[in-house]
C-alpha positions in Angstrom: -29.2 38.9 -12.5 -28.5 36.0 -10.2 -28.8 37.7 -6.8 -30.6 34.6 -5.5 -27.3 32.7 -5.6 -25.8 35.1 -3.0 -28.9 34.8 -0.9 -28.2 31.0 -0.7 -24.5 31.5 0.1 -23.4 30.4 -3.4 -20.5 32.4 -4.9 -20.6 32.1 -8.6 -17.8 30.1 -10.3 -16.3 29.3 -6.9 -18.8 27.4 -4.7 -17.3 24.7 -2.6 -13.9 26.4 -2.1 -14.9 26.7 1.6 -15.0 23.0 2.4 -15.8 23.1 6.1 -19.6 22.9 5.7 -19.6 19.7 3.7 -16.4 17.9 4.5 -15.2 17.9 0.8 -11.4 18.1 0.8 -10.0 15.5 -1.5 -12.2 14.9 -4.5 -12.0 16.5 -7.9 -13.8 19.7 -8.8 -17.1 19.3 -10.5 -18.2 21.9 -13.1 -21.9 22.7 -12.8 -23.4 24.1 -16.0 -26.9 25.5 -16.5 -28.9 23.8 -19.3 -30.6 27.2 -19.9 -27.5 28.6 -21.7 -24.7 26.2 -21.2 -22.8 28.7 -18.9 -20.8 27.6 -15.9 -22.7 28.3 -12.7 -20.1 27.2 -10.2 -17.5 24.7 -9.3 -18.2 22.2 -6.5 -15.6 20.2 -4.6 -16.5 16.6 -4.6 -16.1 14.2 -1.7 -13.5 11.5 -1.6 -13.3 8.3 0.7 -12.1 10.2 3.7 -14.7 12.9 3.3 -17.4 10.2 3.1 -16.1 8.6 6.3 -16.2 11.9 8.1 -19.8 12.5 7.2 -20.8 9.0 8.0 -19.0 9.0 11.4 -20.6 12.3 12.3 -24.0 11.0 11.5 -23.5 7.8 13.5 -22.2 9.8 16.5 -25.2 12.2 16.5 -27.7 9.3 16.0 -27.1 8.1 19.6 -28.6 11.4 20.8 -31.1 12.0 18.0 -32.9 8.7 18.5 -33.3 9.4 22.2 -35.0 12.8 21.5 -38.8 12.4 21.7 -40.4 12.2 18.3 -42.6 15.3 18.8 -39.5 17.2 19.7 -37.8 16.0 16.5 -41.0 17.1 14.7 -40.7 20.6 16.2 -37.2 20.8 14.7 -38.5 19.8 11.3 -41.2 22.4 11.7 -38.5 25.0 12.0 -36.9 23.6 8.9 -40.1 24.2 7.0 -40.2 27.8 8.2 -36.6 28.3 7.0 -37.5 26.9 3.6 -40.5 29.3 3.4 -38.1 32.2 3.9 -35.8 30.9 1.0 -38.5 29.6 -1.3 -38.1 32.1 -4.1 -34.3 31.8 -4.2 -34.4 28.0 -4.0 -37.0 27.8 -6.8 -34.8 29.9 -9.0 -31.8 27.8 -8.3 -33.8 24.6 -9.1 -34.7 26.2 -12.4 -31.2 27.5 -13.2 -29.5 24.2 -12.4 -32.1 21.7 -13.7 -34.0 23.6 -16.4 -37.7 23.2 -15.3 -39.8 26.3 -15.6 -40.0 28.6 -12.6 -43.6 27.7 -11.6 -42.5 24.1 -11.4 -39.4 25.1 -9.4 -41.6 27.0 -7.0 -43.9 23.9 -6.8 -40.9 21.7 -6.0 -39.8 23.9 -3.1 -43.4 24.1 -1.9 -43.5 20.3 -1.9 -40.5 20.2 0.4 -42.4 22.6 2.8 -45.5 20.5 2.6 -43.6 17.3 3.2 -42.0 18.9 6.3 -45.5 19.9 7.6 -46.7 16.3 7.0 -43.7 14.9 8.8 -44.4 17.1 11.8 -47.9 15.5 12.1 -46.3 12.0 11.7 -44.0 12.7 14.6 -47.0 12.3 17.0 -48.4 9.3 15.2 -45.6 6.7 15.0 -47.9 4.2 16.6 -47.8 0.5 17.0 -50.5 -2.0 17.9 -51.7 -4.0 20.9 -52.6 -7.7 20.3 -54.6 -10.0 22.5 -52.4 -12.7 24.0 -53.6 -16.3 24.2 -51.8 -16.5 27.6 -53.3 -15.1 30.8 -51.7 -11.9 32.2 -49.6 -11.4 29.1 -49.5 -8.4 26.9 -48.4 -8.3 23.3 -47.5 -5.0 21.6 -45.8 -3.9 18.4 -43.4 -1.0 18.6 -41.3 0.8 16.1 -37.7 1.9 16.6 -35.4 4.1 14.5 -33.3 2.2 11.9 -30.2 4.3 12.1 -28.4 5.7 9.0 -30.5 6.1 5.9 -28.9 6.5 2.5 -30.7 8.8 0.0 -29.8 8.8 -3.7 -31.8 11.4 -5.6 -32.1 12.1 -9.3 -31.7 15.4 -11.3 -35.4 15.8 -12.2 -36.6 16.6 -8.7 -33.3 17.6 -7.1 -34.8 18.5 -3.7 -38.4 17.3 -3.4 -37.7 13.6 -3.5 -35.0 14.1 -0.9 -37.6 15.8 1.3 -40.0 12.8 0.9 -37.3 10.7 2.6 -35.4 13.1 4.8 -38.2 14.7 6.8 -39.9 11.4 7.4 -36.6 9.7 8.4 -35.8 12.6 10.7 -39.0 12.4 12.7 -38.6 8.6 12.9 -35.3 9.2 14.7 -32.9 8.3 11.8 -29.9 10.1 10.5 -29.1 10.2 6.8 -26.4 10.6 4.1 -27.5 12.1 0.8 -25.9 11.6 -2.5 -27.5 14.0 -5.0 -27.3 13.8 -8.8 -24.0 15.3 -10.1 -26.2 17.3 -12.5 -27.8 19.2 -9.6 -25.4 19.5 -6.7 -26.0 23.1 -5.9 -29.6 22.8 -4.8 -28.5 19.9 -2.5 -25.7 22.0 -1.0 -28.0 25.0 -0.5 -30.8 22.9 1.1 -28.3 21.1 3.4 -26.8 24.4 4.5 -30.3 25.7 5.5 -31.2 22.4 7.3 -27.9 22.2 9.1 -28.4 25.8 10.3 -31.5 24.7 12.1 -30.0 21.4 13.4 -26.9 23.1 14.7 -29.0 25.5 16.8 -30.3 22.5 18.7 -27.0 20.6 18.9 -27.8 18.0 16.2 -25.5 19.0 13.4 -24.8 15.9 11.3 -28.3 14.4 11.3 -28.6 15.4 7.6 -25.3 14.6 5.9 -24.4 15.2 2.3 -21.7 13.8 -0.1 -21.4 15.1 -3.6 -19.4 12.7 -5.8 -19.4 10.3 -8.7 -21.3 7.0 -8.5 -18.2 4.9 -9.2 -16.6 6.2 -6.0 -19.1 7.7 -3.5 -22.2 5.8 -4.8 -20.6 2.4 -4.7 -19.2 3.1 -1.2 -22.7 4.0 0.0 -24.3 1.0 -1.5 -21.9 -1.5 0.1 -21.7 0.2 3.5 -23.1 -2.2 6.2 -23.7 0.8 8.5 -26.6 1.8 6.2 -29.6 -0.5 6.8 -31.8 1.4 4.3 -31.1 3.0 0.9 -33.8 5.0 -0.8 -32.9 5.5 -4.5 -34.6 7.3 -7.3 -33.3 6.8 -10.9 -33.1 4.5 -13.8 -33.9 0.8 -13.8 -30.2 0.1 -14.5 -29.2 2.0 -11.4 -32.0 0.5 -9.3 -30.9 -3.0 -10.1 -27.4 -2.2 -9.0 -28.7 -0.7 -5.7 -31.0 -3.7 -5.1 -28.3 -6.3 -5.7 -25.7 -4.5 -3.6 -28.1 -4.0 -0.7 -29.4 -7.6 -0.9 -25.9 -9.0 -0.6 -25.5 -7.4 2.8 -29.2 -7.9 3.8 -30.0 -4.2 3.6 -33.4 -2.8 2.8 -34.3 -0.5 -0.2 -36.9 1.9 -1.3 -36.7 2.0 -5.1 -38.5 4.5 -7.3 -37.4 3.8 -10.8 -38.8 4.1 -14.3 -42.3 5.0 -15.3 -43.8 4.3 -18.7 -47.1 6.0 -17.8 -50.3 5.7 -19.9 -53.3 8.0 -20.0 -56.5 6.5 -21.4 -59.1 8.6 -23.1 -62.4 6.8 -23.5 -65.1 7.7 -26.0 -67.3 9.4 -23.3 -64.5 11.5 -21.7 -64.5 15.2 -21.2 -62.0 15.9 -23.9 -61.2 19.4 -22.8 -60.1 18.0 -19.4 -58.2 15.2 -21.0 -56.4 17.6 -23.4 -55.1 19.7 -20.5 -54.0 16.7 -18.6 -52.1 15.2 -21.6 -50.4 18.5 -22.3 -49.1 19.0 -18.8 -48.3 15.3 -18.4 -46.3 15.0 -21.6 -44.7 18.5 -21.9 -44.3 19.5 -18.2 -40.7 19.4 -17.0 -39.8 18.7 -20.7 -41.0 15.1 -20.2 -38.5 14.5 -17.5 -40.8 13.4 -14.6 -41.0 9.9 -13.4 -44.8 10.3 -13.9 -44.7 12.0 -17.3 -47.3 10.8 -19.7 -45.4 8.5 -22.2 -48.3 6.7 -23.8 -51.7 8.1 -24.9 -54.3 5.4 -25.3 -57.2 6.8 -27.4 -60.5 5.2 -28.0 -60.9 4.7 -31.8 -64.1 6.7 -31.9 -62.4 9.9 -30.7 -58.7 9.3 -31.6 -58.4 11.3 -34.8 -60.3 14.4 -33.5 -58.4 14.4 -30.2 -55.0 14.1 -31.9 -55.9 17.1 -34.2 -56.6 19.2 -31.1 -53.5 18.0 -29.4 -51.2 18.9 -32.3 -52.7 22.4 -32.3 -52.1 22.7 -28.5 -48.5 21.5 -28.9 -48.0 24.2 -31.5 -48.8 26.8 -28.8 -46.2 25.6 -26.4 -43.7 28.3 -25.7 -40.2 26.9 -25.5 -37.3 28.9 -24.0 -35.7 30.3 -20.9 -37.4 28.6 -18.0 -36.8 31.7 -15.8 -39.1 33.7 -18.2 -42.6 33.5 -16.8 -44.1 33.2 -20.3 -42.2 29.9 -21.0 -44.1 26.6 -20.9 -41.3 24.2 -21.6 -37.6 24.7 -20.8 -34.6 22.7 -21.9 -33.6 19.1 -21.2 -31.1 18.7 -18.4 -28.0 18.3 -20.7 -26.9 17.5 -24.2 -26.7 13.8 -23.4 -30.5 13.8 -22.8 -30.9 15.6 -26.2 -28.9 12.9 -27.9 -30.9 10.2 -26.2 -34.1 11.8 -27.6 -32.7 12.1 -31.1 -31.6 8.5 -31.1 -35.0 7.4 -29.9 -36.7 9.3 -32.7 -34.4 7.6 -35.2 -35.5 4.3 -33.7 -39.2 5.3 -33.8 -38.9 5.9 -37.6 -37.1 2.6 -38.2 -39.9 0.7 -36.2 -42.7 2.3 -38.3 -43.8 5.1 -36.0 -45.3 8.2 -37.6 -44.1 11.5 -36.1 -47.1 13.9 -36.4 -45.6 16.8 -34.4 -42.1 18.0 -33.4 -39.1 16.0 -32.4 -36.5 18.4 -33.7 -33.4 19.7 -31.9 -33.6 23.5 -31.6 -30.5 25.6 -32.3 -30.3 27.6 -29.1 -27.7 28.5 -26.6 -26.6 25.6 -24.5 -27.8 23.0 -27.0 -30.5 21.5 -24.7 -33.7 22.6 -26.3 -36.0 20.4 -28.3 -39.5 20.3 -29.7 -41.9 18.0 -27.8 -42.9 15.1 -30.0 -46.1 13.2 -30.8 -45.9 9.8 -32.4 -48.6 7.7 -34.0 -47.3 4.4 -32.7 -48.0 0.8 -33.3 -48.6 -1.1 -30.1 -46.0 -3.7 -31.0 -43.1 -1.2 -31.5 -40.3 -2.4 -29.1 -39.4 1.2 -28.2 -42.8 1.7 -26.7 -41.8 -0.8 -24.0 -38.9 1.6 -22.9 -38.9 4.9 -21.1 -37.1 7.7 -22.9 -36.7 10.5 -20.5 -37.8 13.2 -22.9 -41.0 14.8 -24.3 -42.0 11.9 -26.6 -45.6 10.9 -26.5 -46.8 7.6 -28.2 -50.4 7.8 -29.3 -52.1 4.3 -29.6 -55.7 3.5 -30.6 -57.6 1.1 -28.4 -61.0 -0.6 -29.0 -62.6 -0.8 -25.6 -61.9 -0.7 -21.8 -60.5 -4.2 -21.7 -58.2 -3.4 -24.6 -57.1 -0.2 -22.8 -56.2 -2.0 -19.6 -54.3 -4.7 -21.5 -52.2 -2.1 -23.3 -51.7 0.0 -20.2 -50.5 -3.1 -18.3 -48.4 -4.4 -21.2 -45.1 -2.8 -20.3 -42.5 -3.7 -17.7 -43.0 -0.5 -15.6 -45.8 0.2 -13.3 -45.7 3.7 -11.8 -48.6 6.0 -12.8 -51.7 5.5 -14.9 -54.9 7.5 -15.7 -58.2 7.2 -17.3 -60.6 9.9 -18.5 -64.2 8.8 -18.6 -67.7 9.7 -17.4 -68.6 6.1 -17.0 -68.8 4.8 -13.4 -68.2 1.3 -14.8 -65.1 2.2 -16.7 -63.7 4.0 -13.7 -64.3 1.2 -11.3 -62.9 -1.4 -13.6 -59.7 0.6 -14.2 -59.1 1.1 -10.5 -60.1 -2.4 -9.4 -57.9 -5.5 -9.1 -58.9 -6.2 -12.8 -57.6 -2.8 -13.9 -54.3 -0.9 -13.8 -51.3 -2.7 -12.3 -49.6 0.6 -11.3 -48.9 2.0 -7.9 -50.9 5.1 -8.9 -54.3 4.9 -10.8 -56.2 8.1 -11.4 -59.6 8.9 -12.8 -60.1 12.2 -14.6 -56.7 13.2 -13.3 -53.5 13.1 -15.3 -50.5 10.8 -14.6 -48.3 13.6 -13.3 -48.5 15.7 -10.2 -49.1 13.3 -7.2 -50.0 14.7 -3.8 -47.8 13.9 -0.9 -50.6 12.7 1.4 -50.6 9.3 -0.4 -47.7 6.9 -0.6 -45.8 7.5 -3.9 -44.3 4.6 -5.9 -45.0 1.8 -8.3 -44.8 -1.9 -9.1 -42.9 -4.2 -11.4 -39.8 -2.6 -12.8 -40.6 0.6 -11.0 -39.2 -1.0 -7.9 -42.1 -1.4 -5.5 -40.9 1.3 -3.1 -43.2 3.8 -1.4 -42.3 7.3 -0.2 -44.0 10.4 1.2 -47.4 10.0 2.9 -49.8 7.3 4.2 -47.8 4.8 6.3 -44.6 5.0 4.4 -42.9 6.0 7.6 -42.7 2.4 8.5 -40.0 1.8 6.0 -37.7 4.1 8.0 -38.2 2.2 11.2 -37.7 -1.4 12.5 -40.7 -3.3 13.8 -40.4 -5.1 17.1 -43.0 -7.4 18.7 -42.9 -7.5 22.5 -44.5 -9.9 24.9 -44.7 -8.9 28.5 -45.6 -11.5 31.2 -46.9 -9.9 34.3 -48.1 -13.2 35.9 -46.4 -15.6 38.3 -46.6 -18.4 35.8 -44.6 -19.4 32.7 -47.2 -20.8 30.1 -46.0 -21.5 26.6 -47.8 -20.5 23.4 -49.9 -23.0 21.6 -50.5 -24.8 24.9 -47.2 -26.6 24.7 -46.2 -28.5 27.9 -42.4 -28.8 28.2 -40.5 -30.5 31.0 
């Protein structure tokens, strides 16, 4: 039974026919299929150019009032959004699972992440602080203040259809910004459901339009968003190819970007590691979300002294992974998001074999309804295999032997991406070297914690081809505001800086 769809206001096979909520009137209908069984969940009316303009204009109009609302008051409205999400948590989690394919506990975790992010943003609303600087001129005051940017574009990916939006949206909202969200066409229903809940709260306070939404193809709606000079900031999550397109388009109009792109994440297991802990971390990192997380463990770097034994244990653990319906609480790994993702994985496995990799577990396509189920795969890989440099968004794990800590760091850093990294060791020296400036070059470096499952309190993002963006906690709110340095002269004189005498 899919009673949770009705709870979220979604009529099966006909969602989007009532277009008033989301301004979709002129685009084509989008069929939304579940990767669980390949069945049609609903049809969604996509936005066209006029729909886009209506959402944009509404956001710009409400921005004039939203930015003048005190930040703590904006935070209070976000707090109410968090409460509304709590009420719909179970239904939203099931929708995430139905539409994207991750197992239900992960769907519940994603909705909880939205709630936690809203709570964090509420606290931020009272801490959007600048600095006071000492002026070299008498009776002068220098201060740094932060102002709202305006319209923020959010482009999200299918793998976290609502959590990554929340990283951006709730922080942007308390900063005084408005936003326009383009979700993945693979997962529009969760975006529609969340936007409906959020707009219900905003409308009560007279701020409908702060959180706008446009569902549509990248070639039409996406390109329009990228090239719109009314959008000073675009936050985009996706592939490196997509990120490059976003960066170039924004740079041409001097726009700012927050890019969270590919991750080719390595987990190092040293000879002195707690192997039980490492095994659990590898299993979740590589198999969780069917290998479709940005932080999924892609490369397993094993010290040569423990490599053979650890791989034996890992193969046994993989054999116990229950693959199936992600709404079943006994399932450990659900399907890939669509058949194209399955084809990408099968093509990658063919390439692995051609390049000399040895598949020691899995890698087969499973004959199940929907055609999106696969076996997770473990590969004994040579470090010079070209495919190891790439990220395949699927449960493929490359196991590579390393000689020592220096070798481990060199292999870890030897890929274009730089998102998440991890080392398992009992050695204080190894841990410090891995997390020092001599160690991992990633935005995230963990010790005795896996590559996947970052907490929202810290800024999330990576370096190199991962894009350099930061989202969620820490001081990431600064990306959603513009910095202004102010100098106030309260004297009766007009001294110049640097002691310059002019005229």
